[in-house]
C-alpha positions in Angstrom: 72.1 95.6 104.0 72.0 98.0 107.1 71.4 96.4 110.5 71.2 96.9 114.3 71.1 95.0 117.4 69.7 96.5 120.0 67.8 95.2 123.4 63.7 95.5 124.4 61.3 93.5 126.0 61.5 90.8 125.0 65.6 90.2 123.8 67.6 91.7 122.1 66.5 91.6 118.2 68.4 92.2 115.3 66.8 94.1 112.3 68.2 94.2 108.6 67.5 96.5 106.3 67.9 96.8 101.8 67.2 100.0 99.5 62.6 98.2 99.4 62.3 98.3 102.8 62.4 95.7 107.0 64.2 92.2 105.3 64.9 90.7 108.5 63.6 90.6 112.6 66.1 88.5 113.8 65.8 87.3 117.9 68.8 86.2 119.3 68.1 82.9 119.4 66.5 82.0 116.1 67.2 79.1 114.7 68.2 80.3 111.7 70.7 82.9 110.3 69.7 85.3 107.9 71.6 84.5 104.8 74.9 86.7 104.1 74.4 88.2 106.9 78.2 88.3 107.8 78.6 91.5 104.9 75.5 93.2 106.6 76.7 96.7 107.5 75.8 98.3 111.1 74.2 101.6 109.9 71.8 102.9 112.4 70.9 106.1 110.0 69.4 103.6 107.8 67.7 101.6 110.6 66.5 104.3 113.0 62.4 104.5 111.3 61.9 100.7 113.2 63.9 101.1 115.8 62.3 103.8 116.6 59.1 101.9 116.2 59.3 98.8 117.5 60.7 100.2 121.2 57.3 102.3 120.9 55.9 99.6 120.4 56.7 97.9 123.2 56.8 100.9 125.1 52.8 100.7 124.8 52.9 104.0 122.6 51.9 102.1 119.2 50.0 99.9 117.6 50.3 100.0 114.0 54.1 100.2 111.7 54.6 102.4 109.4 56.9 101.2 107.6 57.5 99.9 104.0 58.2 96.3 104.2 60.9 93.9 101.8 60.6 90.6 103.7 62.7 87.2 102.5 60.6 84.1 102.1 58.6 81.4 100.9 55.5 82.5 98.5 53.7 80.7 100.9 55.5 82.3 104.6 54.6 85.6 102.9 51.1 84.6 102.1 51.3 83.8 105.8 52.8 87.2 107.2 50.2 88.7 104.7 46.9 87.4 106.4 48.2 88.6 109.7 49.0 91.6 108.6 45.2 91.9 108.8 44.6 91.1 112.6 44.3 93.9 114.6 46.4 94.9 117.6 
């Protein structure tokens, strides 16, 4: 798992990706930490697209994302996220 952490208008975000896509977007004050985080490696190349697209979104230069996703969650969470993704900008 590769990660990057950077400042945004909503605070510091940590993003993590694996070979299948975006795995985590974590806020600075998340109640729960992601499993195995101590083994993640910082890699700006692996996380570049996600970081750039998030920063473009916060700068009002982007309204949708073009990233492969591989979220870690329960079946219920994954169904909920899929439904939320259908809400237009």
